[in-house]
C-alpha positions as CSV (number, residue, x, y, z in Angstrom):
1,M,0.1,0.1,0.1
2,H,1.6,3.3,-1.0
3,T,0.6,6.3,1.2
4,S,2.1,9.9,1.4
5,Q,3.6,9.6,5.0
6,G,4.3,5.9,5.2
7,I,1.3,5.0,7.3
8,A,-2.4,4.3,6.5
9,L,-3.9,4.9,10.1
10,D,-3.4,7.2,12.9
11,A,-4.4,5.6,16.3
12,W,-3.2,5.9,19.8
13,V,-2.8,2.8,22.0
14,D,-2.0,2.6,26.0
15,V,0.4,-0.2,26.6
16,D,1.0,-1.1,30.2
17,G,3.4,-3.9,31.7
18,D,0.5,-6.3,31.9
19,C,-0.2,-6.0,27.8
20,P,0.2,-9.3,26.0
21,I,2.7,-8.6,22.7
22,H,3.1,-11.2,20.5
23,G,4.9,-11.3,16.8
24,E,5.6,-13.4,14.0
25,V,6.8,-13.4,10.4
26,V,4.1,-14.1,7.6
27,G,5.9,-14.3,4.2
28,Q,8.1,-11.2,4.1
29,Q,6.2,-9.4,6.8
30,A,6.5,-8.9,10.6
31,Q,3.3,-8.9,12.2
32,I,2.9,-7.8,15.8
33,E,0.1,-7.9,17.9
34,L,-0.4,-5.6,21.1
35,G,-3.6,-6.9,23.4
36,H,-5.7,-9.9,22.7
37,S,-8.2,-10.8,20.0
38,T,-11.0,-8.9,21.6
39,G,-9.1,-5.8,21.8
40,S,-5.9,-5.3,20.1
41,L,-3.8,-3.5,17.7
42,H,-2.0,-5.2,14.6
43,L,1.1,-4.0,13.3
44,V,2.2,-5.3,9.8
45,L,6.0,-4.0,9.0
46,T,8.3,-4.6,6.3
47,E,11.9,-5.7,7.3
48,Q,13.2,-2.1,7.1
49,G,9.9,-1.0,9.0
50,L,10.5,-3.5,11.8
51,A,14.1,-2.1,11.9
52,N,13.2,1.5,12.3
53,L,10.6,0.5,15.1
54,T,13.3,-1.4,16.8
55,R,15.8,1.4,16.7
56,V,13.1,3.9,17.9
57,L,12.0,1.6,20.7
58,T,15.4,0.9,21.9
59,A,16.4,4.5,22.0
60,T,13.1,5.4,23.6
61,L,13.5,2.7,26.3
62,T,17.2,4.0,27.0
63,N,15.8,7.5,27.2
64,I,13.1,6.5,29.8
65,R,14.8,4.4,32.2
66,P,16.9,7.3,33.9
67,V,13.7,8.8,35.2
68,G,13.3,12.4,33.6
69,S,16.7,12.9,32.2
70,R,15.8,12.9,28.7
71,S,11.8,13.3,29.0
72,G,10.1,14.6,25.9
73,S,13.0,13.6,23.5
74,C,11.8,13.0,19.8
75,I,13.6,9.9,18.1
76,D,13.8,10.2,14.7
77,P,13.9,6.6,13.1
78,H,16.2,7.8,10.2
79,S,18.8,9.2,12.4
80,A,22.1,7.2,12.9
81,D,22.3,8.6,16.4
82,P,19.3,7.1,18.8
83,N,20.0,10.2,21.0
84,P,19.9,13.2,18.7
């Protein structure tokens, strides 16, 4: 699917520590499910999309662990530096 910004939907999801998260590879795509079948969000990503998401999540986790030290930082998935 071609979109002008790279996604086809804009949505907010609140994920807490008890949220089930599952992933699998189907064909050439990664499919990630947040939640469970009656209330879930599915992400379908190409390999590059998964790599970008992984880079952003890793950098964001690093930023959130030292409480308040980098709060509000915006992570650019195209940046080589995970802490711009």
